[in-house]
N, C-alpha and C positions, 0 to 999 in steps of 0.2 A: 504493500499499499504505499510505504514512504517512496518508493521508486516512482510509482504512478504520480504521486503527489508532486515530486520534483519535475516530471515531464511535463505534467498540466500545466504547472504554474509558470514554468519556464516558457511554453508554447504561448501562454495569453499575456504573460509580461512582453513577448516579442510583438504582440499586437500594438502596443503603445509606441513601439519603435520601429515599425515597419519601414522599409526603404522607401523614400519618396517615389523613387523611379517605379516602383512595383505597386505603389498604393493609389487607389481611386476612391475618393470621398464622394457618397452619394447623398448624405444627410448629416447635419449637424445643428443642434439647438440647444440653447441654455435658457434656464427659466428660474425666477424667484417666486415662493409661494408664502401667503400669509393665512393661516388657519387658526380657528378658535373653537373650543369646545368645553362644555361644563361636565362633560361624562367620562372623562379618562379615569379608568380603574387603577387604584394602587393596591397594597397588600392588604389583606383582609376583604371587607366589603365597602371599603372606602372610596370616595370619588374625588376628583380635584379638577379644578378649571386650569386651563393652560393655554398658552399661545404658542404656535410652532412656525418658526421661520425655516424655509427649505430652499435650498439651492440645488438645481439639477442640471446636468448635461448629458446629452445623448448623442452619439455619433452612429453612423452606418458607413462601411467601406466594402470594398470588394473582397478584403479579407478577413472580414467579419465585423463585430460591433462592440461599443463599449457604452456603459451606463455607470453615471456616478451621481451620488446625492450626499447631502449633509443637512441634518435637522438640528435646529436649536430649540430645545423644549424648555419653555419658561412658565414656571408655575405662578398662577395669580393669587395674590394675597397670601402666599404661603412662605416657607423658607426657602432661601436661596439655595440651600443645600440640595433641594429636590430638582433643581435646574440641572439639565444634562445636554450633551452634544454627541451626536451619533451620525456614523456615515457608512457608506458601502461604496466599493468600486466592483463593477462586474463586466470584465472583457470576455469576448468569445472568439474563438479563432475559426473560421470556416474550412472544414475538411475537404469542401469540394474546391476551394481556391488552393489548399495547400497540397491536394493531390493531383490538380489539374483535371479532375473528372467531376461530372455532374453527379453528385451523390442523392439529388431529389429523387423522390418516388411518391406516387399517389399525390395527397395533399401535403406532402413534407417537401419545403422548398430547399432546405440545407439541412445538414448535420455538422454541429460545433463541438470544439473543445471548450468547456465552460469553466470560469472560475470566478470566485467572490472573495472579497476581503471585507470584514465587518469591524468596525473600531468603536470603542467607547460606549457611551450610553448608559443607562441606569444600571446595566450589570457589569460595567467595564469589560466590554467585549474586545476581544483580539483574535478573531476567528477566521480560518482559512477555509474555504470550500473548493472542490474540485469535482468536475464530472463530465456530463454530456448535456448537449442542448439540441433542440430541434426548433426550426423556423417554419410556421405553417401558413399555407395559402387558404385562407377561409375567406369567402364572399361577405363583403360588408365591413371587413376588418382591415385596417391601415396595417396593423401587425398582431400577430399572436405567436407567443413563445412558451415553450416548456423546457425547464432545466432540471436535472436531477443531480444532486450533489453528495458527496460524503463530507461531512463537516467535522473539522478539526477544532473543537470548542476550546477556548481559553477565556474564561469569565470569572468574576469575583466569587461565584457559586461552585467553582470546580467542575462546572457541566461536562459529563462524559460526552465523548464523540457520538454523533448520530449521522441521520440521514435527512435530506430535505427535498421536497419537490416544490418547485417554484412555477407559477403561470403568470404571465403578463399579457395584457391586451390593450388595444385601442381601436375604439369604433365611432366614426363620425357618423351623424345623421342630421337630417333636416325636418323641422316641423314648421310649415309655412314659409315665411321668409328668415326664420332663425336657424342658425346652425349651432349644433351641439356636439359635445364629445364626451362618450362614456369610455373611460379607460380605468386601469387599476392593476392589481396584482393579488394572487393568492399564495401564501407560504404555508406549507404542512411540514412540521419537523417531527419525525418519528419517536423521538424520545428514547430512552433506555429503561428497561424494567428494573426498578429498584433504584434508579438514579434520578429520572426527571421524567414528568408525563410529556405525552404527546402533545403539540400545541397547533392551533389552527388559527391563521391570521387572514381574514378577507377584507380587502381594503380598496372598494371601488370609488371613483369620483365620477360625478355628474356635472358638467360645466356648460354653461351659455357662452358662445363666442361673442363678446361684447364688441371686439375689433371690427367683425363682420358689417356692423351697422354703420361704421365709419370709413369703410373701404380698406381696412387693414386686418383681414382675417388672419386668425392664428396667432393673434400678439396678446390680447387682452381676454382673459376668460374670468367668470364668477360662477360659484356653483356650491355644492355641498361634497363632503366626503363622509363615508360611513365606514367605521371601523368595527369589525366583529372579531375578538381575539378570545378564544377560549384556553385556558391553562396558560396565561400569558407568562412570558419568559420560562415556560415549562413548569409552571407552579400551579398546582391545583388549589392552593390556598388563597388565589386572587379571583374574585367573582369574574365571570365572563364579561368582557368589554363589549358595550353596545353604544358607540359614541358616534354622534352625528356633529360634524364640524362645519361651519361656514368658511369658504375659502376664496381667495382671489389669487390669480396666477398671471404673471407677466413674462411673455417670451422676448428674448433679444438674442 
């Protein structure tokens, strides 16, 4: 497993430094978001109000894709000690590009070597993830991806290693003259018997494209985010989170 880890991490780190002569960029976008909710769950059955500031960057290339985000979680009216910063970097390397062969089949567009690094946050994460990903061609979706990872966990809770399945999607649609975007992700972590509980995080966003009304579609969005989180952080001692957040998102 350690050898596979080194191979996958080396391959995915390579994606960040792919030679310009061989790289073709298809897409790149950065954004900042502001979210607020009164329903975030903490230990026990307590809830807290918090504001979340998020920076995101996504790119797509002929050699694969990357996604990076960082969240600043700030509790309202509580102790500053509860504030936290959490981020993820998730590169994927296209095996079609690497092999020179089209590996797509059926509704699968491509197969990827996938990696992810998670850092800090409320559990002081320093986690390394590596596995395989699939890019799907599904009508109505701008993108639909699935990744399966082995997770080398390093947290304040001495969390044992486990497995994770991640699904991400984006689906634009129209209602009358209005443009909307329905996107989000699902994370399922397997947990370890006697070590931590399996946890499920479902996190969709529904956003209205405000920029469309001023002739600048895809720039400014407003909407809501829903967070369903069962066994948050792998702990059965936290009530299932059902948090609805108001959000504003600006792309640049």
